[in-house]
N, C-alpha and C positions, 0 to 999 in steps of 0.2 A: 679258786678259793676254797670252793666245795670239797675238792680234793684232801687239802689241808686238813680242813674241819674233820672230815671222815677218818683220817688217819689219826688226828688227836683223840677222838672218841672210840678208835679199834672197830670201825665197822666197814663193809663193802661197800663199793660204789653202789651196788643193786640193794642196799639195805632200806627197809622201809621205815615208816614213821615209829613203829613198835620197836623195832630192833635199836633204832637211835635213841629212843627215849629209855630202855633198858639198860644199854651201853652208859649212858650219861648218868643216871641214877646210881648205878653200880661205882663209877669212878667218883661221882660226887661223894658218895659215902666213904671211899677211901680216901680222898683228897681234902676233905673238910678242913678249914683252919682250926677249928675248935678241937680238933682231935691232937693237935700237936702243940709243943711247948713253944715259949716265945721266940726262941731263936729261928724256929721254922716257919714259925706262923706267916710271916711276911710271904716268903716263897709260895706256900700253900694258899694264901689269897690270890697271888697272880695266876697260879694254875687254875683256881677255881674261877677267876675273870674269863680266861681262856676256854675252859670248859663251858661256861654259859654262854659265851660269844657264839662257840660251836654249835651247841645245841639249840638256841634261838636261830640262828641262821639256817641250820638244816630243816628245821621244823617250819620256818616260814617259806623256804625254798619249796619244801613237799606240798606246802599249801598252793603255792603259785602253781606247780608242776600239775597238781590235779583241779584245778579251776576252782580254788575256794578264796573268797575274799577274806579280809581280817576278821568279819564277823561270822565265818564260816559258812556264808550262803555261796550255793553255786552262780556261777557266771553265766552258765549255759554254754553252748556249742561255740567254737569261733566262728567269728562272721555272723552269729545270729544277733537279733536285736534285742537288747535289755528291755524287761518290761518295766 
């Protein structure tokens, strides 16, 4: 699924969180529903939902890969006892 999200945001498989964030913000500015007329607004809302899901998933995946939990605190080395 992360490959799909990376393609949606137009980033490479090796892209870091900074590159993902930059791509997301660029696409969000281009596709925001408020920039479009009533006829295109529904389609743009769907596109924004997909972009939001891709961004959130990839950023969460990045946190898991770097060993950060939801609060941004390190969990320590694998196999070590958490304090």
